[in-house]
C-alpha positions, -999 to +999 in steps of 0.1 A: +000+000+000+028+024+008+044+016-025+011+024-042+010+058-025+045+066-036+035+057-072+006+082-070+030+111-067+038+104-104+002+097-114-027+117-128-048+123-097-079+101-097-070+085-130-073+047-136-069+024-166-090-007-162-088-036-186-118-059-184-118-095-194-131-107-227-169-104-229-172-080-199-172-046-216-207-030-213-221-017-246-232+017-233-197+030-226-188+057-251-154+062-267-130+090-256-128+105-291-166+104-294-168+125-262-141+149-271-149+154-308-186+148-311-201+156-277-211+121-266-219+121-229-193+105-206-206+074-187-213+078-149-216+040-144-200+009-158-216-024-148-243-013-124-229-037-099-198-044-078-174-025-101-195+007-097-199+001-060-162-001-054-154+029-076-180+050-057-170+037-023-133+045-026-134+073-052-168+090-050-183+100-083-169+084-115-165+092-152-157+065-177-150+061-214-135+035-236-099+046-242-097+034-278-118+037-309-123+007-331-105+003-363-138-001-382-169+018-370-201-002-369-232+009-388-255+008-359-251+041-341-277+035-313-249+040-287-228+071-292-191+062-294-197+025-294-178+005-321-174-029-336-140-041-324-124-070-344-107-101-330-072-085-329-085-056-309-104-079-285-076-104-280-048-078-276-069-060-250-072-025-266-110-030-271-114-036-233-096-006-218-116+018-197-103+053-189-118+061-155-116+093-134-128+093-098-134+124-077-115+114-045-079+106-055-070+097-019-090+065-022-071+052-053-045+030-035-071+008-017-093+010-049-065-005-070-062-034-047-099-040-045-104-038-083-075-062-090-094-089-071-126-087-092-131-116-116-142-093-144-110-072-142-079-084-162-056-056-150-059-022-134-033+006-129-032+043-121-027+067-150+010+076-145+028+105-161+055+098-187+085+120-196+109+123-225+142+110-212+165+137-200+185+150-229+208+179-238+202+202-268+220+234-280+202+257-305+222+265-337+220+292-363+209+282-398+238+268-418+262+261-390+290+246-411+310+233-382+280+213-370+275+198-404+312+187-405+309+173-370+278+154-380+297+135-408+306+107-384+270+097-380+266+089-417+300+072-419+296+048-390+261+038-399+265+038-437+232+056-440+241+074-473+251+041-489+219+025-477+198+053-493+216+047-526+207+010-522+171+016-512+156+051-516+125+043-495+088+041-505+064+069-500+037+044-492+057+032-461+048+054-432+067+061-400+047+072-371+063+096-346+047+095-311+063+124-294+059+161-286+046+168-321+067+185-348+074+221-359+048+220-387+061+251-405+098+241-403+114+244-438+131+210-434+098+193-425+067+210-439+067+192-472+077+158-457+048+154-433+015+135-435-015+148-416-011+140-380-031+147-348-028+156-311-040+133-282-027+155-253-055+160-228-040+171-194-055+189-165-031+209-143-053+201-113-046+164-116-010+164-127+010+174-096+045+185-092+049+200-127+041+233-144+023+227-177+027+252-204+013+258-239-016+238-252-022+209-228-060+206-228-072+205-264-066+172-282-072+177-319-058+174-354-028+197-352+004+182-337+023+214-332+056+209-312+061+232-282+092+215-268+116+207-297+120+170-288+097+157-315+110+181-341+145+168-334+134+132-340+115+142-371+146+158-386+166+126-383+138+107-400+127+129-429+145+163-431+149+177-466+186+182-461+190+219-467+208+229-435+215+194-422+219+159-435+188+145-453+165+123-433+176+087-430+141+073-440+145+086-475+112+089-494+092+072-467+064+094-452+061+106-416+028+108-396+034+128-364+012+125-333+015+147-303+012+124-273+034+145-250+026+181-239+051+207-225+061+213-189+088+234-173+118+213-162+151+223-145+162+258-153+128+264-169+137+243-199+107+227-216+104+189-214+078+166-229+053+151-205+022+129-211-003+107-194-001+070-203-037+071-216-030+100-239+001+081-253-017+048-257-047+064-275-023+082-299-004+050-305-036+030-313-048+056-338-014+056-355-015+019-359-050+020-374-039+047-399-015+020-413+019+032-403+046+005-406+071+018-381+066+038-349+094+057-331+089+060-294+115+083-277+099+083-243+097+060-214+087+051-178+114+035-156+105+002-139+117+017-106+086+040-108+063+011-108+049-010-080+065-045-082+033-063-093+018-034-113+010-038-150+038-026-173+028+006-192+017+003-229+012-035-227-020-037-247-011-012-274+023-029-279+006-063-282-018-047-307+009-031-328+028-064-331-003-082-341-009-057-369+027-061-382+039-027-370+076-023-361+082-006-328+114+012-320+121+029-286+148+048-268+164+027-241+166+057-217+192+081-204+198+070-169+232+054-176+221+025-154+212-011-161+175-010-158+143-012-178+123+016-193+089+009-209+080+007-238+116-001-247+117-032-224+086-049-238+092-080-259+090-073-296+101-037-292+135-028-307+153-010-278+180+014-289+210+028-270+233+056-279+269+059-290+292+089-295+317+097-323+342+074-306+318+045-314+316+037-277+283+036-258+274+070-243+277+072-205+241+082-203+227+053-223+205+030-203+217-006-205+201-040-202+197-074-219+166-061-238+187-035-257+190-046-293+217-023-306+231+013-305+230+042-329+245+077-329+230+097-301+255+124-290+256+159-305+232+150-333+225+179-358+188+180-364+158+203-365+147+225-336+115+244-330+131+273-350+162+265-370+185+237-358+199+221-327+226+197-316+209+172-294+221+143-273+202+113-258+189+079-267+158+098-279+179+108-310+195+074-315+161+056-318+150+076-350+181+064-368+170+028-363+133+036-370+144+051-403+163+020-413+133-001-403+113+020-428+139+013-455+138-024-447+100-024-450+103-005-483+127-031-496+106-060-485+075-044-500+094-038-533+102-075-534+067-086-522+081-100-490+065-100-456+085-083-428+075-084-391+091-071-359+111-102-352+126-102-388+136-066-386+152-070-352+171-101-363+185-083-394+196-052-374+212-074-347+230-098-371+245-070-391+255-046-363+291-035-364+314-039-334+318-012-308+352+005-307+361-015-276+356-051-267+337-064-237+307-040-239+277-054-222+240-043-219+242-022-251+231-047-276+249-063-305+268-033-317+264-002-339+237+002-365+248-008-401+221+005-424+235-009-456+244-042-440+208-047-428+194-041-463+219-064-480+211-091-454+174-088-462+180-092-499+203-122-491+176-138-469+149-133-496+172-147-523+181-177-502+144-185-495+136-183-532+165-206-541+154-231-515+119-230-529+132-237-564+153-265-551+123-281-535+104-278-567+132-294-587+134-323-562+097-331-563+083-362-580+077-359-618+041-352-628+025-384-640+022-386-678-015-390-677-019-357-658+008-341-679-012-349-710 
């Protein structure tokens, strides 16, 4: 119980995420987007039974919505915001997540324990607050020649330019960027972006200990960055290349979603902050829009969670993998051996950072779940206005996400399926060694973009040859059938 109370200091006051078991979701609960966008009334009851009684006993009045919308709306609109969820949505759990707010936040710790014991509840957790990993960034004037020269090592060690000559990318392959949004009018980005959206819906009264700034209430269709973090990731992915190296994702498209708002951090520097329900809702919608890769440069450390608490983003990660979406996440910037989520989830490609010396950065979070490292120190990229040099695993992950998009483009060009396990295997097998031996907890080595693409082609060619050999070794067709 004391651990739960400590956790609530990092939670949205009175916020719960409740996943019901299969078949237990009441039909009358509206969807969150239906309430926000179309005025559907929020539900003030769930089951009319023990679930409601517990919520009211410990938390007073309640408000409840379905966190996610269905991929395919149903024709019957008798219930505002209700949808027909398919089997993948049901089995992964995204169809069964309730976003609940109770009036009396002090009652949440015993409420969590009581709800977890109900037979109809699969999992329950407080809505915790997620931050972009601590990173360093320095604003630059346009055309900072010394920064461009200093950035050359990034392209050399990863062979990104050679990879783009080998595979230019496919505009039909979309990368989703779940972050603080992007600078929509930035000259490097404005012609490279698909229409995105904003899922940030924060209330200063319920998010304690931080000062929210900018637009933190009005989720909508305009993912304007107010921090600079998302714009930095976007530049690495798809920049035009006027004042910085061109984006590593080549011709692939970018769909930005603002899942993190802005808050004042140390020295009044803006940092990204978001509630887990806002993040998961944005992720689900990105997946349903058909993005092939999602970059996630944010995380929640395991040390912030109660020992038996559900791990953040579990349902939406399971849903993404079932839909064939490749997930790439920053490992974290603590410099410790620990787990951050979503990076530590199975199926997610966790990325650490290296510097120009090809050694893991001291700030890079380590662990057996880390797949590989990519450049993440003093990276030249877009800022809110102009350019910045940024450091952090946040800026290593987009390099890997970009190459995942090129791998998906190559596989699509050759009519070949590519899933998350395939992509991770290709990246790990072709990673180049670190500059020093004996590195542990930082994955297989350094990203080799060209090597991964060549390994994909080799694997496809090998499979085709094996198929041809099997056909040649098969029994001859009987003469009667041949005739």
